[in-house]
C-alpha positions as CSV (number, residue, x, y, z in Angstrom):
1,X,14.5,-0.7,8.6
2,X,11.7,-0.1,6.1
3,X,12.7,0.3,2.5
4,X,10.8,0.8,-0.7
5,X,13.0,1.0,-3.8
6,X,11.5,1.9,-7.1
7,X,13.1,1.1,-10.5
8,X,12.1,0.8,-14.1
9,X,11.6,4.5,-15.0
10,X,13.2,6.1,-18.0
11,X,12.5,7.9,-21.2
12,X,9.9,6.4,-23.5
13,X,8.1,7.7,-26.6
14,X,4.4,8.4,-26.6
15,X,2.4,5.2,-27.0
16,X,5.2,3.2,-25.4
17,X,5.2,1.0,-22.3
18,X,7.2,0.7,-19.1
19,X,7.0,-1.5,-16.1
20,X,7.9,0.0,-12.7
21,X,9.0,-2.2,-9.8
22,X,9.1,-1.5,-6.1
23,X,11.1,-3.8,-3.9
24,X,9.9,-3.7,-0.3
25,X,11.7,-4.7,2.9
26,X,11.4,-4.2,6.6
27,X,7.7,-4.7,7.0
28,X,5.0,-7.3,6.2
29,X,4.5,-6.5,2.5
30,X,2.0,-9.3,1.9
31,X,-0.6,-7.7,4.2
32,X,0.1,-4.1,3.3
33,X,-2.2,-1.9,1.2
34,X,0.2,-0.7,-1.5
35,X,-0.1,2.4,-3.6
36,X,1.4,4.1,-6.7
37,X,1.4,7.9,-6.6
38,X,3.1,10.3,-9.0
39,X,4.1,14.0,-9.0
40,X,4.3,15.8,-12.3
41,X,6.6,18.9,-12.6
42,X,5.0,21.8,-10.8
43,X,2.1,19.8,-9.6
44,X,1.0,18.0,-6.4
45,X,0.8,14.3,-5.7
46,X,-1.6,12.3,-7.7
47,X,-2.9,8.9,-6.6
48,X,-2.9,6.4,-9.4
49,X,-3.6,3.0,-8.1
50,X,-3.8,0.8,-5.0
51,X,-3.8,-2.9,-4.4
52,X,-5.3,-4.3,-1.1
53,X,-3.9,-7.2,0.8
54,X,-6.7,-9.4,-0.6
55,X,-5.8,-8.4,-4.2
56,X,-8.5,-5.9,-4.9
57,X,-7.3,-3.2,-7.2
58,X,-8.4,0.4,-7.8
59,X,-7.3,3.0,-10.4
60,X,-7.6,6.7,-11.0
61,X,-9.7,7.5,-14.1
62,X,-6.6,9.1,-15.7
63,X,-4.9,5.7,-15.9
64,X,-7.7,3.2,-15.9
65,X,-7.4,0.8,-18.8
66,X,-3.7,1.8,-19.4
67,X,-2.0,1.0,-16.1
68,X,-2.0,-2.3,-14.2
69,X,-0.9,-2.7,-10.6
70,X,0.2,-6.1,-9.3
71,X,2.2,-7.6,-6.5
72,X,4.4,-10.6,-6.0
73,X,4.4,-11.3,-2.3
74,X,7.0,-14.1,-2.7
75,X,9.4,-11.4,-4.0
76,X,8.1,-8.6,-1.8
77,X,7.7,-6.6,-5.0
78,X,5.0,-4.2,-6.3
79,X,4.6,-3.5,-10.0
80,X,3.0,-0.9,-12.2
81,X,2.7,-1.9,-15.9
82,X,2.1,1.2,-17.9
83,X,0.9,1.1,-21.5
84,X,-0.2,3.7,-24.1
85,X,1.9,6.3,-22.3
86,X,1.2,10.0,-22.9
87,X,3.3,13.1,-22.4
88,X,1.1,14.0,-19.5
89,X,2.3,10.8,-17.7
90,X,5.7,12.4,-17.3
91,X,6.3,12.5,-13.5
92,X,8.2,11.0,-10.6
93,X,6.5,7.8,-9.6
94,X,6.4,6.6,-6.0
95,X,5.3,3.5,-4.4
96,X,4.0,3.7,-0.9
97,X,2.3,2.1,2.0
98,X,0.4,5.3,2.8
99,X,-1.3,3.9,5.8
100,X,2.1,3.4,7.5
101,X,3.8,6.4,6.0
102,X,6.3,4.4,4.0
103,X,7.5,5.9,0.8
104,X,10.1,5.1,-1.8
105,X,12.5,7.6,-3.3
106,X,10.7,7.7,-6.6
107,X,11.6,6.9,-10.2
108,X,11.4,9.4,-13.1
109,X,9.3,8.6,-16.1
110,X,9.6,10.9,-19.1
111,X,7.3,10.4,-22.1
112,X,8.6,12.4,-25.0
113,X,9.4,12.0,-28.7
């Protein structure tokens, strides 16, 4: 069956960095358009970034220049490198193949001193 399993979240100080991973299985990851989405406390889902099967990448203005999406198709893994983290980046982060309706369970990122 399809699985998306995020990891790498945690508590980090403002200005710090984290790298999120998302291990995919059960579908053809290499050809999937993959997304990172987050949900801050009390707020709706926010699209952050996507990477197309051909490697093109797109970012929300809120994370452009600070976050980098990448994929390793040999490992069926999606990544989100997050730098210069701010308190407003605190959220549950999800990876997803939105087109197919596949979502991970999410990983909590908390940015606080």
